[in-house]
ZAGU-377164 format. One line per field, with one value per atom (N, C-alpha, C, O): residue in one letter; atom name; x, y, z. Coordinates in steps of 0.2 Angstrom, whole numbers, padded with zeros to 4 digits. Layout:
! residues N
code	a ...
site	CA ...
u	X ...
v	Y ...
w	Z ...
//
This chain:
! residues 239
code	m m m m s s s s t t t t p p p p k k k k t t t t y y y y s s s s i i i i t t t t l l l l v v v v e e e e d d d d d d d d l l l l e e e e l l l l a a a a d d d d l l l l i i i i r r r r d d d d f f f f l l l l q q q q n n n n y y y y e e e e f f f f d d d d v v v v t t t t i i i i v v v v s s s s d d d d g g g g v v v v t t t t a a a a v v v v d d d d v v v v i i i i l l l l d d d d r r r r q q q q p p p p d d d d l l l l v v v v i i i i l l l l d d d d i i i i m m m m l l l l p p p p g g g g q q q q s s s s g g g g m m m m d d d d v v v v c c c c r r r r a a a a i i i i r r r r v v v v k k k k y y y y q q q q g g g g m m m m i i i i l l l l m m m m q q q q t t t t a a a a l l l l d d d d d d d d d d d d i i i i d d d d q q q q v v v v m m m m g g g g l l l l e e e e l l l l g g g g a a a a d d d d d d d d y y y y v v v v v v v v k k k k q q q q v v v v k k k k p p p p r r r r l l l l l l l l l l l l s s s s r r r r i i i i r r r r a a a a l l l l l l l l r r r r r r r r q q q q e e e e r r r r l l l l s s s s a a a a k k k k t t t t n n n n d d d d d d d d e e e e m m m m k k k k f f f f g g g g r r r r l l l l t t t t i i i i n n n n l l l l q q q q h h h h r r r r a a a a v v v v m m m m v v v v n n n n n n n n q q q q a a a a i i i i k k k k l l l l t t t t t t t t s s s s e e e e f f f f d d d d l l l l l l l l h h h h l l l l l l l l a a a a k k k k n n n n a a a a g g g g s s s s v v v v v v v v s s s s r r r r d d d d e e e e i i i i a a a a q q q q s s s s i i i i r r r r g g g g f f f f e e e e y y y y d d d d g g g g l l l l d d d d r r r r s s s s i i i i d d d d r r r r r r r r i i i i s s s s r r r r l l l l r r r r r r r r t t t t l l l l n n n n d d d d d d d d p p p p q q q q e e e e p p p p e e e e l l l l i i i i k k k k t t t t i i i i r r r r g g g g i i i i g g g g y y y y q q q q l l l l c c c c l l l l s s s s n n n n e e e e e e e e a a a a f f f f l l l l
site	N CA C O N CA C O N CA C O N CA C O N CA C O N CA C O N CA C O N CA C O N CA C O N CA C O N CA C O N CA C O N CA C O N CA C O N CA C O N CA C O N CA C O N CA C O N CA C O N CA C O N CA C O N CA C O N CA C O N CA C O N CA C O N CA C O N CA C O N CA C O N CA C O N CA C O N CA C O N CA C O N CA C O N CA C O N CA C O N CA C O N CA C O N CA C O N CA C O N CA C O N CA C O N CA C O N CA C O N CA C O N CA C O N CA C O N CA C O N CA C O N CA C O N CA C O N CA C O N CA C O N CA C O N CA C O N CA C O N CA C O N CA C O N CA C O N CA C O N CA C O N CA C O N CA C O N CA C O N CA C O N CA C O N CA C O N CA C O N CA C O N CA C O N CA C O N CA C O N CA C O N CA C O N CA C O N CA C O N CA C O N CA C O N CA C O N CA C O N CA C O N CA C O N CA C O N CA C O N CA C O N CA C O N CA C O N CA C O N CA C O N CA C O N CA C O N CA C O N CA C O N CA C O N CA C O N CA C O N CA C O N CA C O N CA C O N CA C O N CA C O N CA C O N CA C O N CA C O N CA C O N CA C O N CA C O N CA C O N CA C O N CA C O N CA C O N CA C O N CA C O N CA C O N CA C O N CA C O N CA C O N CA C O N CA C O N CA C O N CA C O N CA C O N CA C O N CA C O N CA C O N CA C O N CA C O N CA C O N CA C O N CA C O N CA C O N CA C O N CA C O N CA C O N CA C O N CA C O N CA C O N CA C O N CA C O N CA C O N CA C O N CA C O N CA C O N CA C O N CA C O N CA C O N CA C O N CA C O N CA C O N CA C O N CA C O N CA C O N CA C O N CA C O N CA C O N CA C O N CA C O N CA C O N CA C O N CA C O N CA C O N CA C O N CA C O N CA C O N CA C O N CA C O N CA C O N CA C O N CA C O N CA C O N CA C O N CA C O N CA C O N CA C O N CA C O N CA C O N CA C O N CA C O N CA C O N CA C O N CA C O N CA C O N CA C O N CA C O N CA C O N CA C O N CA C O N CA C O N CA C O N CA C O N CA C O N CA C O N CA C O N CA C O N CA C O N CA C O N CA C O N CA C O N CA C O N CA C O N CA C O N CA C O N CA C O N CA C O N CA C O N CA C O N CA C O N CA C O N CA C O N CA C O N CA C O N CA C O N CA C O N CA C O N CA C O N CA C O N CA C O N CA C O N CA C O N CA C O N CA C O N CA C O N CA C O N CA C O N CA C O N CA C O N CA C O N CA C O N CA C O N CA C O N CA C O N CA C O N CA C O N CA C O N CA C O N CA C O N CA C O N CA C O N CA C O N CA C O
u	-0058 -0057 -0061 -0061 -0065 -0070 -0063 -0059 -0064 -0060 -0063 -0068 -0058 -0061 -0064 -0062 -0070 -0072 -0066 -0062 -0067 -0064 -0069 -0074 -0068 -0073 -0070 -0064 -0074 -0074 -0073 -0076 -0071 -0069 -0070 -0066 -0074 -0073 -0069 -0071 -0062 -0059 -0060 -0057 -0063 -0064 -0060 -0062 -0054 -0049 -0045 -0043 -0044 -0041 -0034 -0032 -0031 -0023 -0021 -0020 -0020 -0019 -0012 -0013 -0007 -0002 -0005 -0006 -0007 -0012 -0016 -0016 -0020 -0024 -0022 -0025 -0014 -0011 -0009 -0008 -0007 -0004 -0010 -0008 -0015 -0020 -0023 -0025 -0022 -0025 -0020 -0022 -0014 -0008 -0008 -0006 -0009 -0009 -0015 -0014 -0022 -0026 -0028 -0033 -0024 -0024 -0020 -0021 -0015 -0011 -0015 -0013 -0022 -0028 -0032 -0037 -0032 -0036 -0043 -0049 -0041 -0048 -0047 -0041 -0052 -0052 -0055 -0060 -0049 -0050 -0050 -0044 -0055 -0054 -0056 -0061 -0052 -0048 -0054 -0054 -0057 -0061 -0059 -0060 -0056 -0053 -0057 -0054 -0063 -0069 -0076 -0079 -0079 -0086 -0091 -0096 -0091 -0095 -0094 -0099 -0090 -0089 -0090 -0091 -0088 -0089 -0097 -0098 -0102 -0109 -0110 -0113 -0108 -0110 -0106 -0108 -0100 -0096 -0100 -0102 -0100 -0102 -0110 -0111 -0115 -0120 -0122 -0127 -0116 -0116 -0112 -0114 -0107 -0102 -0105 -0103 -0109 -0113 -0108 -0109 -0102 -0094 -0097 -0102 -0094 -0094 -0095 -0098 -0090 -0088 -0085 -0081 -0088 -0086 -0080 -0082 -0073 -0070 -0071 -0068 -0074 -0075 -0071 -0071 -0068 -0064 -0070 -0075 -0070 -0074 -0072 -0076 -0066 -0064 -0061 -0056 -0067 -0066 -0067 -0072 -0064 -0066 -0073 -0076 -0077 -0083 -0090 -0094 -0089 -0093 -0091 -0089 -0091 -0090 -0092 -0096 -0088 -0089 -0096 -0101 -0097 -0104 -0110 -0115 -0109 -0114 -0115 -0120 -0109 -0108 -0112 -0116 -0112 -0114 -0122 -0126 -0124 -0130 -0134 -0140 -0130 -0134 -0134 -0139 -0128 -0129 -0133 -0134 -0134 -0135 -0143 -0145 -0148 -0155 -0154 -0158 -0149 -0149 -0143 -0143 -0139 -0133 -0134 -0135 -0135 -0135 -0127 -0127 -0122 -0116 -0114 -0118 -0107 -0105 -0100 -0098 -0101 -0098 -0094 -0096 -0088 -0081 -0079 -0076 -0080 -0079 -0071 -0069 -0068 -0061 -0062 -0065 -0061 -0061 -0054 -0050 -0052 -0045 -0043 -0037 -0049 -0048 -0051 -0056 -0049 -0053 -0059 -0058 -0063 -0069 -0075 -0078 -0078 -0085 -0089 -0093 -0090 -0096 -0095 -0101 -0089 -0088 -0091 -0096 -0087 -0091 -0098 -0101 -0102 -0109 -0113 -0119 -0110 -0113 -0112 -0116 -0107 -0106 -0111 -0116 -0111 -0115 -0122 -0126 -0125 -0132 -0133 -0139 -0128 -0130 -0130 -0130 -0128 -0129 -0122 -0121 -0117 -0109 -0111 -0114 -0107 -0107 -0101 -0102 -0096 -0091 -0086 -0086 -0080 -0076 -0069 -0067 -0064 -0058 -0054 -0055 -0048 -0045 -0039 -0036 -0038 -0034 -0027 -0028 -0022 -0020 -0019 -0015 -0025 -0026 -0021 -0019 -0018 -0012 -0015 -0019 -0012 -0015 -0019 -0024 -0016 -0018 -0023 -0026 -0025 -0031 -0037 -0042 -0035 -0039 -0042 -0048 -0039 -0039 -0045 -0050 -0043 -0047 -0056 -0061 -0054 -0061 -0065 -0071 -0061 -0065 -0067 -0072 -0063 -0066 -0071 -0076 -0071 -0077 -0083 -0088 -0083 -0090 -0091 -0097 -0088 -0089 -0092 -0096 -0090 -0094 -0100 -0104 -0100 -0107 -0112 -0118 -0109 -0114 -0117 -0123 -0112 -0114 -0120 -0124 -0118 -0124 -0131 -0137 -0129 -0136 -0139 -0145 -0136 -0139 -0142 -0148 -0137 -0141 -0148 -0153 -0147 -0154 -0159 -0165 -0158 -0162 -0165 -0171 -0162 -0163 -0167 -0168 -0168 -0173 -0180 -0181 -0184 -0192 -0191 -0193 -0187 -0187 -0181 -0176 -0181 -0175 -0175 -0179 -0169 -0170 -0163 -0157 -0166 -0161 -0163 -0169 -0158 -0159 -0165 -0167 -0170 -0177 -0183 -0189 -0180 -0184 -0185 -0180 -0191 -0190 -0195 -0199 -0195 -0197 -0198 -0194 -0207 -0207 -0209 -0214 -0205 -0208 -0213 -0218 -0214 -0218 -0225 -0229 -0226 -0233 -0234 -0238 -0227 -0228 -0230 -0234 -0226 -0227 -0221 -0216 -0222 -0215 -0219 -0225 -0213 -0213 -0207 -0202 -0208 -0203 -0204 -0210 -0197 -0199 -0204 -0208 -0205 -0210 -0216 -0221 -0217 -0224 -0227 -0225 -0232 -0234 -0235 -0237 -0233 -0234 -0237 -0235 -0243 -0247 -0245 -0246 -0243 -0240 -0244 -0246 -0246 -0248 -0243 -0238 -0247 -0242 -0238 -0233 -0237 -0233 -0226 -0220 -0228 -0225 -0219 -0213 -0223 -0220 -0215 -0210 -0217 -0213 -0207 -0201 -0208 -0202 -0198 -0192 -0199 -0196 -0192 -0186 -0196 -0190 -0186 -0180 -0187 -0182 -0176 -0171 -0176 -0171 -0169 -0162 -0171 -0170 -0166 -0161 -0167 -0164 -0156 -0152 -0156 -0150 -0148 -0145 -0148 -0147 -0139 -0135 -0138 -0130 -0127 -0121 -0131 -0129 -0133 -0139 -0131 -0136 -0140 -0137 -0147 -0153 -0154 -0157 -0152 -0153 -0161 -0166 -0162 -0168 -0170 -0176 -0165 -0166 -0168 -0173 -0166 -0167 -0174 -0178 -0175 -0181 -0187 -0193 -0186 -0191 -0193 -0199 -0188 -0186 -0191 -0196 -0191 -0192 -0200 -0204 -0203 -0209 -0214 -0220 -0212 -0215 -0213 -0217 -0208 -0206 -0201 -0199 -0201 -0197 -0192 -0191 -0188 -0183 -0184 -0189 -0180 -0180 -0178 -0173 -0182 -0180 -0175 -0173 -0173 -0171 -0175 -0171 -0181 -0184 -0191 -0193 -0193 -0200 -0197 -0191 -0201 -0199 -0205 -0205 -0208 -0213 -0209 -0211 -0203 -0198 -0197 -0196 -0196 -0194 -0201 -0201 -0205 -0213 -0213 -0215 -0211 -0213 -0210 -0214 -0203 -0199 -0200 -0199 -0203 -0206 -0212 -0213 -0215 -0222 -0221 -0224 -0215 -0212 -0210 -0211 -0206 -0202 -0207 -0206 -0213 -0219 -0220 -0219 -0223 -0226 -0222 -0225 -0216 -0212 -0209 -0203 -0212 -0211 -0202 -0198 -0199 -0192 -0192 -0194 -0190 -0189 -0186 -0180 -0189 -0186 -0180 -0176 -0180 -0174 -0169 -0164 -0169 -0163 -0165 -0165 -0166 -0168 -0164 -0158 -0166 -0161 -0162 -0158 -0168 -0169 -0165 -0160 -0168 -0167 -0164 -0166 -0158 -0154 -0154 -0155 -0154 -0154 -0146 -0142 -0145 -0136 -0139 -0142 -0136 -0137 -0135 -0129 -0139 -0137 -0138 -0137 -0138 -0138 -0145 -0147 -0147 -0153 -0153 -0153 -0154 -0158 -0154 -0151 -0154 -0150 -0152 -0151 -0155 -0157 -0152 -0148 -0152 -0145 -0146 -0151 -0140 -0140 -0141 -0143 -0141 -0142 -0141 -0138 -0145 -0147 -0140 -0140 -0135 -0128 -0126 -0123 -0128 -0125 -0127 -0124 -0134 -0136 -0133 -0135 -0128 -0126 -0116 -0111 -0116 -0110 -0107 -0102
v	0054 0053 0047 0043 0047 0041 0036 0039 0030 0025 0024 0021 0025 0024 0017 0013 0015 0010 0004 0006 -0001 -0007 -0010 -0014 -0009 -0013 -0021 -0022 -0025 -0032 -0033 -0029 -0036 -0039 -0046 -0050 -0048 -0056 -0055 -0051 -0060 -0059 -0067 -0072 -0068 -0074 -0075 -0072 -0078 -0079 -0086 -0086 -0090 -0096 -0097 -0103 -0091 -0090 -0087 -0082 -0092 -0089 -0085 -0081 -0086 -0081 -0075 -0071 -0073 -0067 -0064 -0058 -0069 -0069 -0065 -0060 -0067 -0067 -0060 -0057 -0057 -0051 -0046 -0040 -0048 -0042 -0041 -0035 -0048 -0046 -0043 -0039 -0043 -0038 -0032 -0028 -0030 -0024 -0021 -0015 -0025 -0020 -0021 -0019 -0023 -0024 -0018 -0016 -0017 -0010 -0004 0002 -0005 0001 -0001 0002 -0005 -0008 -0010 -0009 -0015 -0018 -0025 -0027 -0028 -0036 -0041 -0042 -0043 -0048 -0054 -0057 -0058 -0065 -0069 -0069 -0073 -0075 -0083 -0086 -0084 -0090 -0092 -0089 -0099 -0099 -0104 -0107 -0106 -0109 -0105 -0101 -0108 -0104 -0106 -0103 -0112 -0116 -0113 -0109 -0115 -0110 -0105 -0103 -0101 -0093 -0091 -0087 -0094 -0092 -0092 -0088 -0098 -0099 -0093 -0090 -0093 -0089 -0080 -0077 -0078 -0071 -0071 -0065 -0076 -0075 -0076 -0074 -0080 -0079 -0073 -0070 -0071 -0064 -0059 -0054 -0058 -0052 -0045 -0040 -0047 -0042 -0036 -0035 -0030 -0023 -0023 -0019 -0029 -0028 -0035 -0038 -0038 -0043 -0042 -0039 -0045 -0045 -0052 -0057 -0053 -0058 -0060 -0056 -0066 -0067 -0071 -0073 -0071 -0075 -0082 -0085 -0084 -0090 -0093 -0092 -0098 -0101 -0108 -0110 -0113 -0119 -0120 -0116 -0126 -0127 -0124 -0128 -0117 -0114 -0105 -0102 -0104 -0098 -0091 -0091 -0087 -0080 -0077 -0074 -0079 -0076 -0080 -0077 -0086 -0091 -0088 -0087 -0088 -0085 -0078 -0077 -0073 -0068 -0067 -0063 -0072 -0073 -0075 -0074 -0080 -0084 -0079 -0078 -0074 -0069 -0064 -0060 -0062 -0055 -0054 -0049 -0060 -0058 -0057 -0054 -0059 -0061 -0055 -0053 -0054 -0048 -0042 -0041 -0037 -0030 -0026 -0020 -0029 -0026 -0024 -0023 -0023 -0020 -0028 -0032 -0026 -0034 -0031 -0027 -0032 -0029 -0035 -0039 -0036 -0042 -0041 -0035 -0047 -0047 -0050 -0055 -0047 -0052 -0052 -0047 -0058 -0059 -0055 -0053 -0055 -0050 -0044 -0043 -0039 -0032 -0036 -0035 -0039 -0042 -0040 -0040 -0037 -0032 -0038 -0037 -0044 -0050 -0051 -0051 -0051 -0053 -0046 -0045 -0042 -0035 -0034 -0033 -0035 -0035 -0040 -0038 -0046 -0051 -0049 -0050 -0046 -0046 -0042 -0044 -0035 -0030 -0033 -0032 -0037 -0039 -0042 -0043 -0046 -0050 -0047 -0050 -0040 -0038 -0034 -0030 -0037 -0033 -0026 -0024 -0022 -0015 -0012 -0006 -0015 -0013 -0019 -0025 -0016 -0023 -0019 -0013 -0024 -0022 -0028 -0034 -0027 -0032 -0034 -0030 -0040 -0044 -0042 -0041 -0042 -0039 -0032 -0028 -0030 -0024 -0021 -0024 -0014 -0012 -0008 -0004 -0011 -0010 -0003 -0003 0003 0007 0010 0015 0006 0008 0003 0006 -0004 -0007 -0004 -0005 -0002 0002 0009 0010 0011 0017 0015 0018 0010 0007 0003 0003 0001 -0001 0006 0006 0010 0016 0020 0022 0020 0022 0018 0021 0012 0008 0008 0007 0008 0009 0016 0018 0020 0027 0028 0033 0023 0025 0021 0023 0014 0011 0015 0016 0018 0022 0027 0028 0031 0035 0033 0035 0027 0023 0021 0022 0018 0015 0023 0024 0027 0033 0035 0036 0034 0036 0031 0034 0025 0019 0019 0017 0022 0021 0027 0028 0031 0038 0036 0031 0041 0038 0041 0039 0048 0051 0050 0050 0049 0049 0054 0055 0057 0063 0063 0063 0063 0062 0068 0068 0074 0080 0083 0085 0083 0087 0081 0082 0074 0070 0069 0070 0067 0065 0060 0060 0055 0049 0047 0045 0050 0047 0041 0039 0037 0029 0028 0024 0031 0030 0031 0027 0036 0038 0037 0039 0034 0029 0038 0039 0042 0049 0050 0047 0054 0056 0064 0066 0067 0074 0075 0072 0079 0082 0088 0091 0092 0100 0101 0106 0098 0099 0099 0103 0096 0094 0088 0083 0087 0080 0076 0079 0069 0066 0061 0058 0058 0051 0045 0044 0041 0034 0029 0028 0024 0018 0014 0016 0007 0004 0001 -0001 -0001 -0004 0001 0000 0005 0011 0013 0013 0015 0017 0010 0011 0004 -0001 -0002 -0004 0000 0001 0006 0004 0011 0019 0016 0016 0013 0011 0007 0009 0001 -0004 0001 0001 0004 0009 0014 0015 0016 0023 0019 0021 0012 0007 0006 0005 0007 0006 0010 0008 0017 0023 0024 0024 0025 0026 0021 0021 0014 0007 0005 0006 0001 -0001 -0007 -0012 -0006 -0012 -0016 -0014 -0021 -0026 -0026 -0024 -0028 -0029 -0037 -0038 -0042 -0047 -0045 -0048 -0041 -0040 -0036 -0036 -0032 -0029 -0034 -0033 -0040 -0044 -0048 -0050 -0050 -0053 -0050 -0053 -0043 -0040 -0039 -0041 -0037 -0035 -0041 -0040 -0046 -0052 -0057 -0061 -0058 -0064 -0069 -0075 -0068 -0074 -0070 -0064 -0073 -0071 -0068 -0070 -0062 -0059 -0064 -0067 -0064 -0069 -0068 -0072 -0060 -0057 -0055 -0052 -0057 -0055 -0050 -0045 -0052 -0048 -0040 -0039 -0036 -0030 -0025 -0019 -0030 -0025 -0022 -0017 -0024 -0020 -0013 -0009 -0013 -0006 -0002 0003 -0004 -0001 0001 0007 -0004 -0001 0006 0011 0006 0011 0018 0024 0017 0020 0026 0032 0020 0024 0027 0032 0025 0029 0036 0041 0034 0042 0046 0052 0044 0050 0052 0058 0048 0050 0055 0060 0054 0058 0064 0067 0065 0070 0069 0074 0063 0064 0062 0057 0066 0066 0061 0061 0055 0049 0050 0045 0055 0057 0058 0055 0063 0065 0065 0070 0058 0059 0060 0057 0064 0067 0063 0062 0058 0056 0048 0047 0043 0038 0035 0036 0033 0033 0025 0020 0025 0018 0017 0021 0010 0009 0003 -0002 0004 -0001 -0007 -0007 -0012 -0018 -0022 -0029 -0018 -0019 -0019 -0024 -0013 -0010 -0003 0001 -0002 0006 0008 0004 0013 0018 0023 0028 0024 0031 0035 0032 0041 0045 0048 0051 0048 0051 0058 0060 0063 0069 0071 0068 0078 0079 0079 0076 0081 0081 0075 0074 0071 0064 0060 0056 0063 0061 0064 0063 0068 0070 0068 0070 0064 0061 0057 0053
w	-0079 -0087 -0088 -0083 -0093 -0095 -0099 -0103 -0098 -0103 -0110 -0111 -0114 -0122 -0121 -0117 -0126 -0127 -0130 -0135 -0129 -0133 -0136 -0134 -0143 -0148 -0149 -0149 -0150 -0153 -0159 -0162 -0161 -0168 -0168 -0165 -0172 -0174 -0182 -0187 -0183 -0188 -0190 -0187 -0196 -0201 -0206 -0211 -0206 -0209 -0208 -0203 -0214 -0213 -0213 -0212 -0215 -0217 -0209 -0208 -0205 -0198 -0198 -0194 -0200 -0201 -0202 -0198 -0208 -0210 -0204 -0203 -0201 -0195 -0189 -0187 -0188 -0182 -0184 -0178 -0190 -0191 -0191 -0190 -0192 -0193 -0185 -0182 -0183 -0174 -0170 -0166 -0171 -0168 -0168 -0164 -0177 -0177 -0175 -0172 -0175 -0170 -0164 -0162 -0162 -0153 -0151 -0145 -0156 -0152 -0154 -0152 -0157 -0156 -0152 -0153 -0147 -0142 -0144 -0142 -0151 -0153 -0148 -0147 -0147 -0143 -0150 -0151 -0153 -0158 -0158 -0156 -0159 -0159 -0165 -0168 -0167 -0174 -0176 -0170 -0179 -0183 -0190 -0195 -0189 -0195 -0200 -0205 -0200 -0203 -0203 -0200 -0208 -0209 -0206 -0205 -0204 -0201 -0194 -0192 -0190 -0183 -0182 -0177 -0187 -0188 -0186 -0181 -0191 -0188 -0181 -0179 -0177 -0170 -0165 -0160 -0167 -0165 -0164 -0160 -0171 -0172 -0169 -0166 -0168 -0166 -0159 -0156 -0155 -0148 -0145 -0141 -0148 -0145 -0148 -0145 -0152 -0156 -0156 -0154 -0159 -0160 -0162 -0166 -0159 -0163 -0172 -0176 -0173 -0180 -0182 -0179 -0189 -0192 -0197 -0201 -0198 -0204 -0207 -0204 -0213 -0215 -0222 -0227 -0222 -0228 -0232 -0229 -0238 -0243 -0246 -0249 -0246 -0247 -0240 -0238 -0238 -0231 -0230 -0232 -0227 -0228 -0225 -0222 -0225 -0221 -0226 -0229 -0226 -0230 -0230 -0226 -0238 -0240 -0235 -0230 -0237 -0232 -0235 -0232 -0241 -0242 -0239 -0236 -0239 -0234 -0227 -0224 -0225 -0218 -0217 -0212 -0221 -0221 -0222 -0219 -0226 -0227 -0221 -0220 -0217 -0212 -0206 -0203 -0205 -0199 -0199 -0194 -0206 -0207 -0203 -0201 -0202 -0200 -0192 -0189 -0189 -0182 -0179 -0173 -0183 -0181 -0184 -0190 -0180 -0181 -0183 -0184 -0182 -0181 -0189 -0193 -0190 -0196 -0199 -0197 -0205 -0208 -0213 -0218 -0213 -0218 -0222 -0218 -0229 -0231 -0235 -0237 -0235 -0239 -0244 -0244 -0250 -0257 -0260 -0260 -0262 -0264 -0269 -0270 -0275 -0279 -0281 -0278 -0284 -0286 -0292 -0298 -0288 -0293 -0290 -0284 -0297 -0295 -0293 -0288 -0295 -0293 -0286 -0283 -0283 -0276 -0274 -0271 -0274 -0270 -0270 -0265 -0276 -0277 -0272 -0269 -0273 -0268 -0263 -0258 -0261 -0252 -0251 -0248 -0252 -0252 -0252 -0247 -0260 -0257 -0253 -0251 -0249 -0243 -0238 -0233 -0237 -0230 -0229 -0225 -0233 -0231 -0231 -0236 -0226 -0226 -0230 -0233 -0230 -0235 -0236 -0233 -0240 -0242 -0244 -0244 -0243 -0244 -0248 -0248 -0251 -0256 -0252 -0248 -0252 -0249 -0253 -0259 -0250 -0243 -0243 -0246 -0237 -0238 -0234 -0229 -0235 -0230 -0224 -0225 -0218 -0212 -0210 -0208 -0212 -0210 -0214 -0213 -0219 -0223 -0220 -0218 -0218 -0215 -0208 -0207 -0204 -0198 -0200 -0198 -0205 -0206 -0209 -0207 -0213 -0215 -0207 -0206 -0204 -0197 -0193 -0189 -0193 -0189 -0192 -0188 -0197 -0202 -0200 -0197 -0202 -0200 -0193 -0192 -0189 -0181 -0180 -0176 -0184 -0181 -0184 -0183 -0190 -0194 -0190 -0189 -0187 -0182 -0176 -0175 -0172 -0167 -0168 -0165 -0175 -0177 -0177 -0175 -0180 -0182 -0175 -0175 -0170 -0164 -0161 -0159 -0160 -0158 -0160 -0156 -0167 -0170 -0168 -0167 -0168 -0167 -0160 -0159 -0157 -0149 -0147 -0141 -0150 -0150 -0152 -0156 -0150 -0153 -0160 -0165 -0161 -0166 -0169 -0166 -0177 -0181 -0187 -0191 -0186 -0192 -0198 -0196 -0203 -0210 -0214 -0217 -0213 -0215 -0216 -0210 -0221 -0221 -0218 -0217 -0217 -0217 -0208 -0204 -0205 -0198 -0198 -0202 -0194 -0192 -0185 -0181 -0182 -0176 -0175 -0178 -0171 -0171 -0167 -0169 -0162 -0155 -0159 -0158 -0164 -0166 -0174 -0177 -0176 -0183 -0189 -0193 -0186 -0190 -0194 -0193 -0199 -0203 -0207 -0210 -0205 -0208 -0213 -0212 -0218 -0224 -0224 -0225 -0222 -0222 -0216 -0217 -0212 -0206 -0209 -0206 -0215 -0217 -0215 -0218 -0211 -0210 -0217 -0222 -0217 -0223 -0220 -0215 -0225 -0223 -0227 -0233 -0222 -0227 -0224 -0218 -0229 -0227 -0222 -0220 -0220 -0215 -0218 -0215 -0225 -0228 -0230 -0230 -0232 -0233 -0228 -0229 -0221 -0216 -0213 -0209 -0214 -0212 -0217 -0215 -0223 -0229 -0226 -0225 -0224 -0223 -0218 -0218 -0212 -0206 -0208 -0208 -0211 -0213 -0216 -0213 -0221 -0223 -0216 -0216 -0214 -0207 -0204 -0203 -0202 -0198 -0199 -0195 -0207 -0210 -0214 -0219 -0211 -0214 -0216 -0212 -0222 -0224 -0226 -0227 -0227 -0228 -0231 -0229 -0238 -0244 -0242 -0240 -0241 -0241 -0248 -0253 -0248 -0252 -0255 -0252 -0262 -0262 -0260 -0259 -0258 -0254 -0247 -0244 -0244 -0236 -0236 -0231 -0240 -0240 -0242 -0239 -0246 -0248 -0243 -0243 -0238 -0232 -0227 -0225 -0226 -0220 -0223 -0219 -0228 -0228 -0232 -0232 -0235 -0238 -0235 -0234 -0232 -0227 -0233 -0231 -0238 -0244 -0246 -0244 -0251 -0253 -0260 -0264 -0263 -0268 -0274 -0273 -0280 -0285 -0291 -0295 -0290 -0294 -0300 -0305 -0301 -0308 -0305 -0308 -0299 -0297 -0296 -0294 -0298 -0298 -0293 -0292 -0289 -0284 -0279 -0276 -0278 -0273 -0275 -0271 -0282 -0285 -0285 -0282 -0287 -0287 -0280 -0279 -0275 -0268 -0267 -0266 -0267 -0267 -0271 -0269 -0277 -0281 -0279 -0281 -0276 -0273 -0266 -0264 -0263 -0256 -0257 -0254 -0262 -0266 -0267 -0266 -0270 -0273 -0267 -0266 -0261 -0255 -0253 -0252 -0252 -0248 -0253 -0251 -0257 -0263 -0264 -0264 -0265 -0266 -0275 -0277 -0278 -0285 -0287 -0287 -0290 -0294 -0297 -0298 -0300 -0306 -0303 -0305 -0298 -0293 -0285 -0282 -0285 -0276 -0271 -0271 -0265 -0259 -0255 -0251 -0254 -0248 -0250 -0247 -0253 -0255 -0262 -0267 -0260 -0268 -0270 -0266 -0277 -0279 -0280 -0282 -0277 -0278 -0283 -0281 -0290 -0296 -0295 -0293 -0296 -0296 -0289 -0288 -0283 -0276 -0272 -0269 -0272 -0267 -0267 -0271 -0261 -0259 -0253 -0249 -0252 -0247 -0245 -0249 -0237 -0236 -0234 -0229 -0237 -0235 -0228 -0225 -0224 -0217 -0217 -0212 -0223 -0223 -0230 -0234 -0231 -0238 -0242 -0248 -0240 -0242 -0247 -0253 -0243 -0245 -0252 -0255 -0253 -0259 -0266 -0272 -0263 -0271 -0270 -0274 -0265 -0262 -0270 -0270
//
């Protein structure tokens, strides 16, 4: 019988009493938890250890959780779960915009925290399995990475180089929101300024090429105020 995988978690939390409680709870479920208590140290620890998941508080000494998220996202491909002190839409939107995968409000009930962690890790495993293959499938969409070929409903679709690169970026993060800033950084090499509409136009052109109805898209969802998300399956477009 194979031994279950032990997942590594970096918990960035300056309330050490709370951090110890979370660590002790998660260790009961075979998670390997490392605690970091300030934002500056957190960046180095996360990039060095590359844990499976990061639990990241927003209010931290040294630098904020938002700054930590921004700093690590380019070189860290694991899951980021933000902790916000209040049920504040601004904090949640900003966290997702900067690359967080989900958020919980402090102090979250332990069972709910465990549920969110497990859901994120399942998502990461699905995405890793897809990324490691030459072919990625999302409902009626198939992407062949080796040949840079795309099919929708088994019909070949001709994409430009920039369209394929944009689709590949969304596919690597399928099921998660890709912010406009991440898209701008990836395809143009500089930050999104909040006003430039070229990213939205690129998405619109890609949808047209993929025959994805812009009024009721089945493949690429708009997450208002944040960015875009490629659905893992057709059904997710309607969730």
